[in-house]
C-alpha positions as CSV (number, residue, x, y, z in Angstrom):
1,X,98.4,128.2,83.7
2,X,100.2,131.4,82.2
3,X,103.6,131.1,84.0
4,X,104.3,126.8,84.0
5,X,107.5,126.7,86.2
6,X,105.5,128.4,88.9
7,X,105.5,125.1,92.1
8,X,102.2,127.5,93.9
9,X,100.7,126.2,90.5
10,X,100.8,122.6,90.3
11,X,98.6,121.2,92.8
12,X,99.2,117.5,93.7
13,X,96.8,115.6,91.6
14,X,97.8,111.8,93.0
15,X,98.5,112.1,96.9
16,X,101.2,109.8,97.8
17,X,101.7,107.6,100.8
18,X,105.6,107.4,101.3
19,X,105.7,105.3,104.1
20,X,103.0,102.8,103.2
21,X,105.7,102.3,99.8
22,X,108.0,102.2,101.6
23,X,106.7,99.6,104.3
24,X,105.3,97.8,101.1
25,X,108.5,97.9,98.8
26,X,110.4,96.7,102.1
27,X,107.7,93.6,103.3
28,X,107.8,93.1,99.0
29,X,111.8,92.3,99.1
30,X,111.7,90.5,102.2
31,X,109.7,88.1,101.1
32,X,111.5,87.8,98.0
33,X,114.8,87.3,99.3
34,X,112.7,85.4,102.2
35,X,111.6,82.3,99.3
36,X,115.9,83.1,97.2
37,X,117.1,81.7,100.7
38,X,114.8,78.6,101.1
39,X,115.0,77.4,97.3
40,X,118.9,77.7,97.6
41,X,118.7,76.0,101.5
42,X,116.0,73.1,99.3
43,X,118.7,73.2,96.3
44,X,122.1,72.9,98.6
45,X,120.4,69.8,100.8
46,X,119.1,67.8,97.8
47,X,122.8,68.7,95.9
48,X,124.4,66.9,99.4
């Protein structure tokens, strides 16, 4: 590796699955927000 700035010399050591990353991120955030919403509704009913 004489020319470290040449992108052709860098191969992908760890392949990424972008669609799976997006799906896990979206699902995780959706689950977290569902829990937050449920707790907020329960707290509202306890208060009133």
